[in-house]
All heavy atoms as TSV, in Angstrom:
chain	resi	resn	atom	element	x	y	z
A	1	MET	N	N	10.290	35.891	30.589
A	1	MET	CA	C	10.157	35.754	29.139
A	1	MET	C	C	11.062	36.763	28.435
A	1	MET	O	O	11.122	37.923	28.802
A	1	MET	CB	C	8.711	35.992	28.732
A	1	MET	CG	C	8.473	35.810	27.276
A	1	MET	SD	S	6.715	35.918	26.959
A	1	MET	CE	C	6.766	36.791	25.445
A	2	ARG	N	N	11.751	36.305	27.434
A	2	ARG	CA	C	12.697	37.146	26.715
A	2	ARG	C	C	11.972	38.146	25.817
A	2	ARG	O	O	10.992	37.818	25.156
A	2	ARG	CB	C	13.589	36.245	25.872
A	2	ARG	CG	C	14.696	37.006	25.205
A	2	ARG	CD	C	15.592	36.069	24.446
A	2	ARG	NE	N	16.221	36.836	23.401
A	2	ARG	CZ	C	16.951	36.321	22.451
A	2	ARG	NH1	N	17.146	35.047	22.400
A	2	ARG	NH2	N	17.478	37.077	21.547
A	3	ASN	N	N	12.487	39.370	25.794
A	3	ASN	CA	C	11.928	40.398	24.933
A	3	ASN	C	C	12.135	40.007	23.470
A	3	ASN	O	O	13.192	39.520	23.089
A	3	ASN	CB	C	12.620	41.729	25.239
A	3	ASN	CG	C	11.963	42.891	24.564
A	3	ASN	OD1	O	11.960	42.978	23.345
A	3	ASN	ND2	N	11.395	43.771	25.334
A	4	LYS	N	N	11.132	40.237	22.638
A	4	LYS	CA	C	11.186	39.825	21.240
A	4	LYS	C	C	11.870	40.842	20.336
A	4	LYS	O	O	12.057	40.572	19.156
A	4	LYS	CB	C	9.776	39.548	20.746
A	4	LYS	CG	C	9.120	38.381	21.468
A	4	LYS	CD	C	7.762	38.089	20.896
A	4	LYS	CE	C	6.751	39.042	21.474
A	4	LYS	NZ	N	5.372	38.756	21.062
A	5	LEU	N	N	12.266	41.974	20.884
A	5	LEU	CA	C	12.855	43.027	20.061
A	5	LEU	C	C	14.055	42.526	19.263
A	5	LEU	O	O	14.150	42.734	18.054
A	5	LEU	CB	C	13.251	44.225	20.929
A	5	LEU	CG	C	14.007	45.355	20.241
A	5	LEU	CD1	C	13.241	45.891	19.039
A	5	LEU	CD2	C	14.293	46.468	21.228
A	6	LYS	N	N	14.979	41.855	19.920
A	6	LYS	CA	C	16.182	41.372	19.238
A	6	LYS	C	C	15.823	40.367	18.142
A	6	LYS	O	O	16.388	40.409	17.052
A	6	LYS	CB	C	17.143	40.732	20.240
A	6	LYS	CG	C	18.439	40.289	19.614
A	6	LYS	CD	C	19.409	39.792	20.658
A	6	LYS	CE	C	20.730	39.405	20.014
A	6	LYS	NZ	N	21.714	38.996	20.998
A	7	ILE	N	N	14.875	39.490	18.424
A	7	ILE	CA	C	14.461	38.489	17.437
A	7	ILE	C	C	13.894	39.164	16.192
A	7	ILE	O	O	14.266	38.827	15.066
A	7	ILE	CB	C	13.425	37.527	18.056
A	7	ILE	CG1	C	14.078	36.719	19.182
A	7	ILE	CG2	C	12.811	36.618	17.005
A	7	ILE	CD1	C	13.100	35.994	20.073
A	8	VAL	N	N	13.013	40.132	16.403
A	8	VAL	CA	C	12.405	40.850	15.275
A	8	VAL	C	C	13.463	41.637	14.508
A	8	VAL	O	O	13.507	41.615	13.278
A	8	VAL	CB	C	11.271	41.780	15.757
A	8	VAL	CG1	C	10.753	42.649	14.632
A	8	VAL	CG2	C	10.140	40.966	16.370
A	9	ARG	N	N	14.341	42.318	15.229
A	9	ARG	CA	C	15.397	43.113	14.577
A	9	ARG	C	C	16.298	42.227	13.731
A	9	ARG	O	O	16.591	42.549	12.570
A	9	ARG	CB	C	16.222	43.866	15.638
A	9	ARG	CG	C	17.371	44.656	15.035
A	9	ARG	CD	C	18.188	45.365	16.076
A	9	ARG	NE	N	18.784	44.524	17.081
A	9	ARG	CZ	C	19.866	43.748	16.883
A	9	ARG	NH1	N	20.452	43.685	15.706
A	9	ARG	NH2	N	20.360	43.030	17.878
A	10	GLU	N	N	16.725	41.107	14.285
A	10	GLU	CA	C	17.610	40.209	13.544
A	10	GLU	C	C	16.899	39.561	12.353
A	10	GLU	O	O	17.511	39.328	11.318
A	10	GLU	CB	C	18.188	39.147	14.476
A	10	GLU	CG	C	19.203	39.724	15.442
A	10	GLU	CD	C	19.760	38.711	16.422
A	10	GLU	OE1	O	19.140	37.638	16.630
A	10	GLU	OE2	O	20.827	39.001	16.995
A	11	LYS	N	N	15.617	39.294	12.506
A	11	LYS	CA	C	14.823	38.737	11.403
A	11	LYS	C	C	14.792	39.703	10.219
A	11	LYS	O	O	14.741	39.291	9.061
A	11	LYS	CB	C	13.404	38.460	11.901
A	11	LYS	CG	C	12.554	37.639	11.011
A	11	LYS	CD	C	11.228	37.375	11.705
A	11	LYS	CE	C	10.358	36.458	10.903
A	11	LYS	NZ	N	9.069	36.221	11.544
A	12	LYS	N	N	14.863	40.993	10.530
A	12	LYS	CA	C	14.871	42.034	9.494
A	12	LYS	C	C	16.293	42.318	8.982
A	12	LYS	O	O	16.500	43.235	8.195
A	12	LYS	CB	C	14.300	43.344	10.061
A	12	LYS	CG	C	12.882	43.248	10.545
A	12	LYS	CD	C	11.931	43.443	9.403
A	12	LYS	CE	C	10.498	43.467	9.910
A	12	LYS	NZ	N	9.574	43.770	8.851
A	13	ASP	N	N	17.274	41.545	9.473
A	13	ASP	CA	C	18.682	41.749	9.110
A	13	ASP	C	C	19.135	43.178	9.390
A	13	ASP	O	O	19.820	43.807	8.581
A	13	ASP	CB	C	18.944	41.395	7.642
A	13	ASP	CG	C	18.841	39.908	7.385
A	13	ASP	OD1	O	19.251	39.124	8.263
A	13	ASP	OD2	O	18.334	39.520	6.314
A	14	MET	N	N	18.742	43.687	10.558
A	14	MET	CA	C	19.072	45.053	10.947
A	14	MET	C	C	19.987	45.017	12.170
A	14	MET	O	O	19.755	44.262	13.103
A	14	MET	CB	C	17.776	45.810	11.288
A	14	MET	CG	C	17.957	47.287	11.525
A	14	MET	SD	S	16.395	48.139	11.915
A	14	MET	CE	C	15.567	48.107	10.339
A	15	THR	N	N	21.032	45.825	12.147
A	15	THR	CA	C	21.912	45.933	13.302
A	15	THR	C	C	21.300	46.896	14.313
A	15	THR	O	O	20.385	47.667	13.982
A	15	THR	CB	C	23.303	46.470	12.897
A	15	THR	OG1	O	23.137	47.819	12.414
A	15	THR	CG2	C	23.952	45.597	11.827
A	16	GLN	N	N	21.841	46.873	15.533
A	16	GLN	CA	C	21.377	47.848	16.526
A	16	GLN	C	C	21.641	49.259	16.017
A	16	GLN	O	O	20.805	50.140	16.179
A	16	GLN	CB	C	22.085	47.640	17.870
A	16	GLN	CG	C	21.510	46.542	18.696
A	16	GLN	CD	C	22.096	46.489	20.087
A	16	GLN	OE1	O	23.056	47.181	20.419
A	16	GLN	NE2	N	21.520	45.642	20.920
A	17	LYS	N	N	22.783	49.461	15.404
A	17	LYS	CA	C	23.129	50.798	14.885
A	17	LYS	C	C	22.104	51.269	13.858
A	17	LYS	O	O	21.679	52.419	13.872
A	17	LYS	CB	C	24.528	50.777	14.276
A	17	LYS	CG	C	24.990	52.121	13.787
A	17	LYS	CD	C	26.379	52.076	13.208
A	17	LYS	CE	C	26.770	53.472	12.723
A	17	LYS	NZ	N	28.031	53.471	11.999
A	18	GLU	N	N	21.705	50.386	12.970
A	18	GLU	CA	C	20.709	50.744	11.961
A	18	GLU	C	C	19.368	51.076	12.613
A	18	GLU	O	O	18.694	52.021	12.200
A	18	GLU	CB	C	20.540	49.606	10.954
A	18	GLU	CG	C	21.739	49.434	10.054
A	18	GLU	CD	C	21.694	48.159	9.230
A	18	GLU	OE1	O	21.109	47.154	9.693
A	18	GLU	OE2	O	22.249	48.168	8.117
A	19	LEU	N	N	18.994	50.309	13.638
A	19	LEU	CA	C	17.744	50.576	14.334
A	19	LEU	C	C	17.809	51.912	15.062
A	19	LEU	O	O	16.842	52.676	15.049
A	19	LEU	CB	C	17.414	49.441	15.312
A	19	LEU	CG	C	16.108	49.576	16.090
A	19	LEU	CD1	C	14.909	49.789	15.157
A	19	LEU	CD2	C	15.890	48.366	16.981
A	20	VAL	N	N	18.946	52.226	15.652
A	20	VAL	CA	C	19.140	53.518	16.315
A	20	VAL	C	C	18.937	54.649	15.314
A	20	VAL	O	O	18.209	55.609	15.570
A	20	VAL	CB	C	20.559	53.605	16.945
A	20	VAL	CG1	C	20.920	55.029	17.310
A	20	VAL	CG2	C	20.654	52.685	18.152
A	21	GLU	N	N	19.578	54.526	14.158
A	21	GLU	CA	C	19.495	55.575	13.140
A	21	GLU	C	C	18.080	55.733	12.594
A	21	GLU	O	O	17.608	56.840	12.370
A	21	GLU	CB	C	20.474	55.274	12.006
A	21	GLU	CG	C	21.922	55.409	12.433
A	21	GLU	CD	C	22.920	54.871	11.417
A	21	GLU	OE1	O	22.506	54.303	10.376
A	21	GLU	OE2	O	24.127	54.990	11.684
A	22	LYS	N	N	17.396	54.623	12.395
A	22	LYS	CA	C	16.057	54.664	11.807
A	22	LYS	C	C	14.982	55.098	12.809
A	22	LYS	O	O	14.025	55.759	12.435
A	22	LYS	CB	C	15.719	53.289	11.231
A	22	LYS	CG	C	14.564	53.301	10.283
A	22	LYS	CD	C	14.451	51.993	9.525
A	22	LYS	CE	C	13.253	52.045	8.594
A	22	LYS	NZ	N	13.058	50.807	7.875
A	23	SER	N	N	15.182	54.733	14.086
A	23	SER	CA	C	14.155	55.007	15.096
A	23	SER	C	C	14.385	56.287	15.879
A	23	SER	O	O	13.440	56.858	16.412
A	23	SER	CB	C	14.060	53.842	16.083
A	23	SER	OG	O	15.224	53.767	16.887
A	24	GLY	N	N	15.648	56.694	16.018
A	24	GLY	CA	C	15.952	57.847	16.858
A	24	GLY	C	C	16.003	57.502	18.338
A	24	GLY	O	O	16.120	58.381	19.182
A	25	VAL	N	N	15.948	56.210	18.659
A	25	VAL	CA	C	16.036	55.744	20.046
A	25	VAL	C	C	17.500	55.415	20.319
A	25	VAL	O	O	18.182	54.849	19.461
A	25	VAL	CB	C	15.151	54.486	20.252
A	25	VAL	CG1	C	15.312	53.919	21.646
A	25	VAL	CG2	C	13.691	54.827	19.980
A	26	SER	N	N	17.991	55.761	21.504
A	26	SER	CA	C	19.409	55.568	21.804
A	26	SER	C	C	19.786	54.091	21.806
A	26	SER	O	O	18.972	53.215	22.117
A	26	SER	CB	C	19.771	56.183	23.153
A	26	SER	OG	O	19.355	55.356	24.212
A	27	ARG	N	N	21.039	53.833	21.484
A	27	ARG	CA	C	21.540	52.458	21.458
A	27	ARG	C	C	21.490	51.842	22.856
A	27	ARG	O	O	21.234	50.649	23.010
A	27	ARG	CB	C	22.959	52.416	20.903
A	27	ARG	CG	C	23.427	51.009	20.655
A	27	ARG	CD	C	24.678	50.984	19.837
A	27	ARG	NE	N	24.961	49.620	19.430
A	27	ARG	CZ	C	25.859	49.309	18.532
A	27	ARG	NH1	N	26.534	50.256	17.929
A	27	ARG	NH2	N	26.091	48.064	18.225
A	28	THR	N	N	21.716	52.656	23.866
A	28	THR	CA	C	21.657	52.162	25.243
A	28	THR	C	C	20.277	51.600	25.550
A	28	THR	O	O	20.150	50.505	26.094
A	28	THR	CB	C	22.009	53.287	26.246
A	28	THR	OG1	O	23.324	53.756	25.969
A	28	THR	CG2	C	21.909	52.813	27.671
A	29	VAL	N	N	19.239	52.338	25.190
A	29	VAL	CA	C	17.871	51.896	25.453
A	29	VAL	C	C	17.571	50.619	24.674
A	29	VAL	O	O	17.031	49.648	25.225
A	29	VAL	CB	C	16.843	53.000	25.110
A	29	VAL	CG1	C	15.426	52.466	25.135
A	29	VAL	CG2	C	16.994	54.165	26.076
A	30	ILE	N	N	17.938	50.580	23.408
A	30	ILE	CA	C	17.684	49.395	22.592
A	30	ILE	C	C	18.420	48.186	23.166
A	30	ILE	O	O	17.847	47.105	23.311
A	30	ILE	CB	C	18.061	49.648	21.120
A	30	ILE	CG1	C	17.047	50.626	20.511
A	30	ILE	CG2	C	18.112	48.343	20.323
A	30	ILE	CD1	C	17.393	51.168	19.158
A	31	SER	N	N	19.676	48.365	23.523
A	31	SER	CA	C	20.451	47.278	24.104
A	31	SER	C	C	19.838	46.778	25.405
A	31	SER	O	O	19.720	45.573	25.629
A	31	SER	CB	C	21.895	47.750	24.337
A	31	SER	OG	O	22.642	46.737	24.946
A	32	GLN	N	N	19.438	47.710	26.258
A	32	GLN	CA	C	18.831	47.329	27.532
A	32	GLN	C	C	17.505	46.596	27.331
A	32	GLN	O	O	17.198	45.638	28.043
A	32	GLN	CB	C	18.618	48.558	28.414
A	32	GLN	CG	C	19.907	49.141	28.952
A	32	GLN	CD	C	19.696	50.457	29.669
A	32	GLN	OE1	O	18.684	51.137	29.502
A	32	GLN	NE2	N	20.671	50.839	30.483
A	33	LEU	N	N	16.723	47.013	26.370
A	33	LEU	CA	C	15.470	46.333	26.074
A	33	LEU	C	C	15.724	44.912	25.556
A	33	LEU	O	O	15.041	43.965	25.932
A	33	LEU	CB	C	14.648	47.114	25.049
A	33	LEU	CG	C	13.992	48.389	25.556
A	33	LEU	CD1	C	13.445	49.201	24.396
A	33	LEU	CD2	C	12.904	48.076	26.564
A	34	GLU	N	N	16.735	44.789	24.715
A	34	GLU	CA	C	17.040	43.482	24.149
A	34	GLU	C	C	17.583	42.504	25.185
A	34	GLU	O	O	17.272	41.318	25.137
A	34	GLU	CB	C	18.048	43.618	23.000
A	34	GLU	CG	C	17.432	44.186	21.754
A	34	GLU	CD	C	18.344	44.137	20.545
A	34	GLU	OE1	O	19.524	43.737	20.668
A	34	GLU	OE2	O	17.865	44.522	19.467
A	35	ASN	N	N	18.404	42.999	26.110
A	35	ASN	CA	C	18.988	42.062	27.079
A	35	ASN	C	C	18.192	41.965	28.377
A	35	ASN	O	O	18.583	41.257	29.305
A	35	ASN	CB	C	20.466	42.377	27.339
A	35	ASN	CG	C	20.690	43.687	28.035
A	35	ASN	OD1	O	19.868	44.130	28.826
A	35	ASN	ND2	N	21.827	44.321	27.767
A	36	GLY	N	N	17.081	42.682	28.462
A	36	GLY	CA	C	16.196	42.543	29.604
A	36	GLY	C	C	16.552	43.342	30.835
A	36	GLY	O	O	15.945	43.159	31.888
A	37	THR	N	N	17.523	44.249	30.728
A	37	THR	CA	C	17.882	45.065	31.891
A	37	THR	C	C	16.995	46.294	32.021
A	37	THR	O	O	17.037	46.976	33.028
A	37	THR	CB	C	19.363	45.503	31.857
A	37	THR	OG1	O	19.614	46.232	30.662
A	37	THR	CG2	C	20.287	44.295	31.918
A	38	ARG	N	N	16.204	46.586	31.016
A	38	ARG	CA	C	15.235	47.689	31.085
A	38	ARG	C	C	13.859	47.097	30.814
A	38	ARG	O	O	13.617	46.521	29.768
A	38	ARG	CB	C	15.546	48.760	30.040
A	38	ARG	CG	C	14.508	49.900	30.022
A	38	ARG	CD	C	14.786	50.898	28.920
A	38	ARG	NE	N	15.975	51.662	29.203
A	38	ARG	CZ	C	15.977	52.945	29.545
A	38	ARG	NH1	N	14.853	53.607	29.630
A	38	ARG	NH2	N	17.102	53.573	29.788
A	39	SER	N	N	12.981	47.251	31.770
A	39	SER	CA	C	11.638	46.704	31.587
A	39	SER	C	C	10.598	47.805	31.394
A	39	SER	O	O	9.498	47.548	30.933
A	39	SER	CB	C	11.253	45.832	32.781
A	39	SER	OG	O	11.330	46.583	33.967
A	40	VAL	N	N	10.961	49.038	31.732
A	40	VAL	CA	C	10.047	50.169	31.574
A	40	VAL	C	C	10.427	50.920	30.305
A	40	VAL	O	O	11.587	51.268	30.103
A	40	VAL	CB	C	10.118	51.111	32.797
A	40	VAL	CG1	C	9.233	52.324	32.592
A	40	VAL	CG2	C	9.729	50.364	34.062
A	41	VAL	N	N	9.435	51.142	29.455
A	41	VAL	CA	C	9.670	51.853	28.201
A	41	VAL	C	C	8.437	52.706	27.904
A	41	VAL	O	O	7.320	52.283	28.146
A	41	VAL	CB	C	9.994	50.859	27.057
A	41	VAL	CG1	C	8.864	49.908	26.822
A	41	VAL	CG2	C	10.356	51.577	25.786
A	42	THR	N	N	8.670	53.900	27.401
A	42	THR	CA	C	7.546	54.787	27.106
A	42	THR	C	C	6.826	54.337	25.842
A	42	THR	O	O	7.408	53.678	24.975
A	42	THR	CB	C	8.011	56.247	26.911
A	42	THR	OG1	O	8.807	56.319	25.725
A	42	THR	CG2	C	8.791	56.757	28.118
A	43	SER	N	N	5.573	54.736	25.739
A	43	SER	CA	C	4.808	54.402	24.538
A	43	SER	C	C	5.424	55.064	23.310
A	43	SER	O	O	5.425	54.490	22.220
A	43	SER	CB	C	3.342	54.793	24.695
A	43	SER	OG	O	3.218	56.152	25.006
A	44	GLU	N	N	5.979	56.242	23.483
A	44	GLU	CA	C	6.632	56.948	22.375
A	44	GLU	C	C	7.820	56.132	21.849
A	44	GLU	O	O	7.984	55.975	20.635
A	44	GLU	CB	C	7.107	58.331	22.828
A	44	GLU	CG	C	7.792	59.117	21.740
A	44	GLU	CD	C	8.291	60.487	22.196
A	44	GLU	OE1	O	8.066	60.875	23.357
A	44	GLU	OE2	O	8.924	61.154	21.369
A	45	THR	N	N	8.626	55.598	22.749
A	45	THR	CA	C	9.776	54.788	22.354
A	45	THR	C	C	9.322	53.511	21.653
A	45	THR	O	O	9.875	53.124	20.617
A	45	THR	CB	C	10.646	54.450	23.577
A	45	THR	OG1	O	11.164	55.674	24.118
A	45	THR	CG2	C	11.801	53.530	23.220
A	46	MET	N	N	8.299	52.866	22.195
A	46	MET	CA	C	7.780	51.650	21.564
A	46	MET	C	C	7.276	51.942	20.153
A	46	MET	O	O	7.526	51.165	19.227
A	46	MET	CB	C	6.663	51.040	22.406
A	46	MET	CG	C	7.155	50.391	23.670
A	46	MET	SD	S	5.900	49.407	24.517
A	46	MET	CE	C	4.827	50.687	25.158
A	47	LEU	N	N	6.594	53.054	19.975
A	47	LEU	CA	C	6.081	53.417	18.652
A	47	LEU	C	C	7.205	53.702	17.665
A	47	LEU	O	O	7.136	53.300	16.498
A	47	LEU	CB	C	5.145	54.621	18.753
A	47	LEU	CG	C	3.786	54.341	19.388
A	47	LEU	CD1	C	3.042	55.648	19.666
A	47	LEU	CD2	C	2.953	53.430	18.501
A	48	LYS	N	N	8.248	54.387	18.120
A	48	LYS	CA	C	9.396	54.682	17.252
A	48	LYS	C	C	10.064	53.398	16.777
A	48	LYS	O	O	10.402	53.251	15.599
A	48	LYS	CB	C	10.425	55.544	17.989
A	48	LYS	CG	C	10.022	56.985	18.166
A	48	LYS	CD	C	11.109	57.725	18.916
A	48	LYS	CE	C	10.773	59.187	19.135
A	48	LYS	NZ	N	11.847	59.887	19.863
A	49	ILE	N	N	10.256	52.463	17.700
A	49	ILE	CA	C	10.899	51.193	17.355
A	49	ILE	C	C	10.002	50.382	16.425
A	49	ILE	O	O	10.463	49.827	15.426
A	49	ILE	CB	C	11.251	50.401	18.636
A	49	ILE	CG1	C	12.373	51.127	19.391
A	49	ILE	CG2	C	11.659	48.972	18.298
A	49	ILE	CD1	C	12.662	50.573	20.776
A	50	SER	N	N	8.726	50.334	16.735
A	50	SER	CA	C	7.764	49.606	15.919
A	50	SER	C	C	7.744	50.142	14.487
A	50	SER	O	O	7.776	49.380	13.520
A	50	SER	CB	C	6.377	49.718	16.556
A	50	SER	OG	O	5.400	49.174	15.729
A	51	LYS	N	N	7.710	51.446	14.365
A	51	LYS	CA	C	7.687	52.078	13.042
A	51	LYS	C	C	8.985	51.797	12.277
A	51	LYS	O	O	8.958	51.488	11.086
A	51	LYS	CB	C	7.470	53.587	13.198
A	51	LYS	CG	C	7.313	54.305	11.892
A	51	LYS	CD	C	6.978	55.768	12.106
A	51	LYS	CE	C	6.856	56.481	10.769
A	51	LYS	NZ	N	6.563	57.904	10.927
A	52	ALA	N	N	10.117	51.892	12.970
A	52	ALA	CA	C	11.413	51.659	12.328
A	52	ALA	C	C	11.540	50.221	11.835
A	52	ALA	O	O	12.131	49.968	10.778
A	52	ALA	CB	C	12.544	51.988	13.298
A	53	LEU	N	N	10.973	49.279	12.591
A	53	LEU	CA	C	11.036	47.873	12.203
A	53	LEU	C	C	9.895	47.461	11.266
A	53	LEU	O	O	9.880	46.341	10.768
A	53	LEU	CB	C	11.013	46.981	13.450
A	53	LEU	CG	C	12.275	47.014	14.309
A	53	LEU	CD1	C	12.034	46.286	15.626
A	53	LEU	CD2	C	13.455	46.407	13.563
A	54	GLU	N	N	8.943	48.382	11.078
A	54	GLU	CA	C	7.776	48.121	10.236
A	54	GLU	C	C	7.037	46.859	10.693
A	54	GLU	O	O	6.671	46.004	9.893
A	54	GLU	CB	C	8.184	48.029	8.760
A	54	GLU	CG	C	8.795	49.322	8.250
A	54	GLU	CD	C	9.324	49.228	6.832
A	54	GLU	OE1	O	9.322	48.127	6.244
A	54	GLU	OE2	O	9.757	50.267	6.311
A	55	GLU	N	N	6.847	46.789	11.999
A	55	GLU	CA	C	6.142	45.669	12.631
A	55	GLU	C	C	5.140	46.228	13.635
A	55	GLU	O	O	5.401	47.250	14.261
A	55	GLU	CB	C	7.123	44.770	13.392
A	55	GLU	CG	C	8.017	43.931	12.521
A	55	GLU	CD	C	7.292	42.785	11.836
A	55	GLU	OE1	O	6.322	42.252	12.400
A	55	GLU	OE2	O	7.713	42.421	10.727
A	56	PRO	N	N	4.014	45.540	13.812
A	56	PRO	CA	C	3.055	45.990	14.825
A	56	PRO	C	C	3.690	45.994	16.216
A	56	PRO	O	O	4.453	45.090	16.556
A	56	PRO	CB	C	1.931	44.955	14.746
A	56	PRO	CG	C	2.085	44.301	13.418
A	56	PRO	CD	C	3.545	44.361	13.087
A	57	LEU	N	N	3.373	46.995	16.973
A	57	LEU	CA	C	3.899	47.151	18.328
A	57	LEU	C	C	3.680	45.882	19.156
A	57	LEU	O	O	4.564	45.435	19.872
A	57	LEU	CB	C	3.207	48.357	18.972
A	57	LEU	CG	C	3.690	48.801	20.321
A	57	LEU	CD1	C	3.732	50.301	20.374
A	57	LEU	CD2	C	2.797	48.270	21.401
A	58	GLU	N	N	2.506	45.272	19.032
A	58	GLU	CA	C	2.175	44.071	19.803
A	58	GLU	C	C	3.144	42.934	19.512
A	58	GLU	O	O	3.458	42.137	20.385
A	58	GLU	CB	C	0.767	43.552	19.464
A	58	GLU	CG	C	-0.364	44.507	19.488
A	58	GLU	CD	C	-0.451	45.417	18.266
A	58	GLU	OE1	O	-0.481	44.953	17.113
A	58	GLU	OE2	O	-0.501	46.619	18.491
A	59	ASP	N	N	3.600	42.834	18.263
A	59	ASP	CA	C	4.489	41.736	17.885
A	59	ASP	C	C	5.883	41.886	18.483
A	59	ASP	O	O	6.639	40.920	18.536
A	59	ASP	CB	C	4.615	41.652	16.362
A	59	ASP	CG	C	3.324	41.194	15.691
A	59	ASP	OD1	O	2.370	40.824	16.420
A	59	ASP	OD2	O	3.263	41.224	14.452
A	60	ILE	N	N	6.216	43.074	18.929
A	60	ILE	CA	C	7.545	43.322	19.495
A	60	ILE	C	C	7.501	43.348	21.023
A	60	ILE	O	O	8.394	42.786	21.668
A	60	ILE	CB	C	8.110	44.667	18.984
A	60	ILE	CG1	C	8.192	44.648	17.451
A	60	ILE	CG2	C	9.475	44.966	19.599
A	60	ILE	CD1	C	8.462	46.003	16.825
A	61	PHE	N	N	6.505	43.998	21.580
A	61	PHE	CA	C	6.526	44.267	23.019
A	61	PHE	C	C	5.535	43.492	23.869
A	61	PHE	O	O	5.624	43.534	25.087
A	61	PHE	CB	C	6.336	45.766	23.257
A	61	PHE	CG	C	7.490	46.584	22.742
A	61	PHE	CD1	C	7.377	47.259	21.541
A	61	PHE	CD2	C	8.667	46.670	23.454
A	61	PHE	CE1	C	8.447	48.011	21.046
A	61	PHE	CE2	C	9.732	47.407	22.977
A	61	PHE	CZ	C	9.624	48.087	21.774
A	62	LEU	N	N	4.591	42.809	23.251
A	62	LEU	CA	C	3.602	42.075	24.053
A	62	LEU	C	C	3.868	40.577	23.951
A	62	LEU	O	O	4.285	40.095	22.896
A	62	LEU	CB	C	2.185	42.408	23.592
A	62	LEU	CG	C	1.781	43.867	23.752
A	62	LEU	CD1	C	0.371	44.076	23.224
A	62	LEU	CD2	C	1.877	44.325	25.195
A	63	PRO	N	N	3.590	39.838	25.030
A	63	PRO	CA	C	3.850	38.384	25.025
A	63	PRO	C	C	2.972	37.653	24.029
A	63	PRO	O	O	2.011	38.083	23.541
A	63	PRO	CB	C	3.523	37.941	26.442
A	63	PRO	CG	C	2.966	39.097	27.152
A	63	PRO	CD	C	3.071	40.303	26.266
């Protein structure tokens, strides 16, 4: 199943660069999460991304 991070980010009209700046999470991590090459992510990272996107964590990271 494809990670929903990219879908949510694009729905918000946000670039990866903007998400990096707003969340403080590295572009490498965000890119890997979006393309499915990283499946392990810390709760801290998930919370930062969730807060930056102003979306519930479940809507981004849970099926």
